[in-house]
Phi, psi and omega in degrees: 000139179292140179290152174074029176292139178288154177281131180255141174271125183245068186251342182231160175303328180289328175298317182290323176300317177298321177299315181298316179298317179297317181296318178300314183292321177299318180294318181295325180276001178065034175275333173230155180272173186300317183296321178292321178296315176302315180301313179299316180296320179295319178294322178295321178293324174297318178297316178299318181298314183292327174297318177296315180297320180296317178295320178295318179295323177293320177295318181295319178295320177297318181295318178296322178295317179297318178299314180300314181292324178293325177290325177296318181298318181294322181285340178286340182284146174297155184302321183293328175289322179295319178295319179297319179294322179293320178296321181288335182281339177261124182245127179264150182286348183298315180297325179293321180287326179286331179291337179277348181269104184294330182294326182295326181258008179074024179257152175265145179279163178301324182292323179293322177297322182285333180287326184275000000 
């Protein structure tokens, strides 16, 4: 390894990409040997994997938190409001069919208007 290399912050995937590009270029210029280049690439891959897993765990924790709070909000409502919401969520096909029946609502159909 060349002496006096700067310390790199490896906190984002783009930081690791820069490290890999730098490692490839150092290897091509014969500043580092193959064993050092392989070691750096292996460590970079491990860092990328851990960043991915950390991001997934954070997303999972956020989703669980949102689910927990939504359940808390539902349990804070009085029972009659919960039942009303459940009733509104289920739609039966009967009202739609009855709305199409003009006799049921005292309406005349277009065909009856045309006949008179």
